C-alpha positions in Angstrom: 27.4 4.8 -243.4 26.9 6.4 -246.9 23.3 5.2 -247.0 22.6 7.1 -243.7 24.0 10.2 -245.4 21.8 9.6 -248.4 18.7 9.1 -246.3 19.5 12.3 -244.3 20.0 14.3 -247.5 16.7 13.0 -249.0 14.9 13.9 -245.8 16.4 17.3 -245.0 17.5 18.8 -248.3 15.7 17.2 -251.3 12.2 18.5 -250.2 13.5 22.0 -250.9 14.4 21.4 -254.6 11.6 23.7 -255.8 12.6 26.6 -253.5 16.2 26.1 -254.6 15.3 26.2 -258.3 13.0 29.3 -257.7 15.8 31.2 -256.0 18.4 30.2 -258.6 16.1 31.1 -261.5 15.5 34.6 -260.2 19.1 35.2 -259.4 20.6 34.0 -262.7 17.6 35.0 -264.8 17.6 31.8 -266.8 15.8 28.5 -266.3 18.7 26.6 -267.9 21.4 28.3 -265.9 19.3 27.8 -262.8 19.2 24.1 -263.4 23.0 24.1 -263.6 23.3 26.2 -260.4 20.9 23.9 -258.5 22.8 20.8 -259.6 26.1 22.3 -258.5 24.5 23.5 -255.2 23.0 20.1 -254.5 26.4 18.4 -255.1 27.9 20.9 -252.6 25.1 20.3 -250.2 25.6 16.5 -250.3 29.3 16.9 -249.9 29.0 19.2 -246.9 25.9 17.6 -245.3 27.7 17.0 -242.1 27.9 20.8 -241.6 24.0 20.9 -241.4 22.9 21.0 -237.8 19.3 20.6 -236.8 16.4 19.2 -238.6 15.6 21.9 -241.2 17.8 22.1 -244.3 15.8 24.8 -246.1 17.7 27.9 -245.1 21.0 26.0 -245.2 20.4 24.8 -248.7 19.2 28.2 -249.9 22.4 29.8 -248.6 24.3 27.2 -250.7 22.2 27.9 -253.8 22.6 31.7 -253.3 26.4 31.4 -253.0 26.6 29.1 -256.0 24.5 31.4 -258.1 26.6 34.4 -257.1 29.8 32.5 -257.9 28.2 31.4 -261.2 27.4 35.0 -262.1 30.9 36.2 -261.1 32.5 33.6 -263.3 30.5 34.9 -266.2 28.6 31.6 -266.8 25.2 33.3 -267.3 23.6 32.7 -270.6 23.7 35.5 -273.1 20.1 34.9 -274.0 18.2 34.7 -270.7 15.1 32.7 -271.0 12.4 33.7 -268.5 10.5 31.1 -266.6 7.3 30.3 -268.4 4.6 30.1 -265.7 2.0 28.8 -268.2 4.3 26.0 -269.2 5.5 25.1 -265.7 2.6 26.3 -263.5 -0.5 24.4 -262.5 -3.4 23.9 -264.9 -6.3 26.2 -264.2 -9.9 26.0 -265.5 -10.8 29.6 -266.1 -12.2 31.6 -269.0 -9.9 32.9 -271.7 -10.3 36.6 -270.6 -9.3 35.8 -267.1 -6.3 33.7 -268.2 -5.2 36.4 -270.6 -5.4 39.1 -268.0 -3.6 36.9 -265.5 -0.8 36.1 -268.0 -0.5 39.8 -268.8 -0.2 40.8 -265.2 2.3 38.0 -264.5 4.4 39.2 -267.4 4.5 42.7 -266.0 5.4 41.4 -262.5 8.1 39.2 -263.9 9.5 41.9 -266.1 9.7 44.4 -263.2 11.3 41.7 -260.9 13.9 40.9 -263.6 14.9 44.5 -263.8 15.7 44.8 -260.1 19.4 44.6 -259.1 20.3 41.1 -258.0 20.7 42.1 -254.3 17.2 43.5 -254.3 15.7 40.6 -256.3 17.4 38.2 -253.9 15.8 39.5 -250.7 12.4 40.1 -252.4 12.3 36.5 -253.7 13.4 35.0 -250.4 10.8 37.0 -248.4 7.8 37.3 -250.7 8.0 34.1 -252.7 9.8 31.7 -250.3 8.2 33.3 -247.1 11.5 33.3 -245.2 12.0 35.3 -242.0 14.4 38.3 -241.9 16.8 36.2 -239.8 16.8 33.3 -242.4 17.4 35.8 -245.2 20.3 37.3 -243.2 21.8 33.9 -242.7 21.4 32.9 -246.4 22.8 36.1 -247.8 25.4 36.5 -245.0 24.4 40.0 -244.3 23.1 41.7 -241.1 19.4 41.7 -240.4 19.3 45.5 -240.6 20.7 45.3 -244.1 18.0 42.7 -245.0 15.3 45.1 -243.8 16.8 48.0 -245.6 17.3 46.1 -248.9 13.8 44.7 -248.7 12.3 48.2 -248.2 14.3 49.6 -251.1 13.5 46.5 -253.2 9.8 46.9 -252.6 9.9 50.6 -253.4 11.9 50.1 -256.6 9.7 47.1 -257.6 6.6 49.1 -257.2 8.1 51.9 -259.4 9.1 49.4 -262.0 5.8 47.7 -261.9 4.0 51.0 -262.4 6.2 51.7 -265.4 5.5 48.2 -266.8 1.7 48.8 -266.3 1.9 52.2 -268.1 3.9 50.7 -271.0 1.8 47.5 -271.2 
């Protein structure tokens, strides 16, 4: 019986590890804390796997990750020194000229800085929609908010993100 649960977990939940880590990283603003949040979330997901209905565990898992991250932040577990995700270290290898790589790194730095400065409720919906490509309904389910609130937050998040990005570009 336990091996059936393990197989189901591996099939429905484990494939979404990268999405879970990406969401946690942006919510808690630290790669190390995100790893802890994801570990705790995966333990919860395994424990409550019977509550997953259907054949897609992505939105269900991301809701658990989101709730775990919010609890983590409320308990004050966030690292004092927040390490940002190093895209060059963790991203895929690219064969481009040094000028292109430098320009891309600079732009990515400005985007990451602007995103980090957003309030968590804006950062959350923006990451789920733009980076994880989730629907408004899925985001509403994950964040446990009405779909109208998702649309409103997303609109405000995009506006504030654009303003912050413009400031980063002027300062950079």
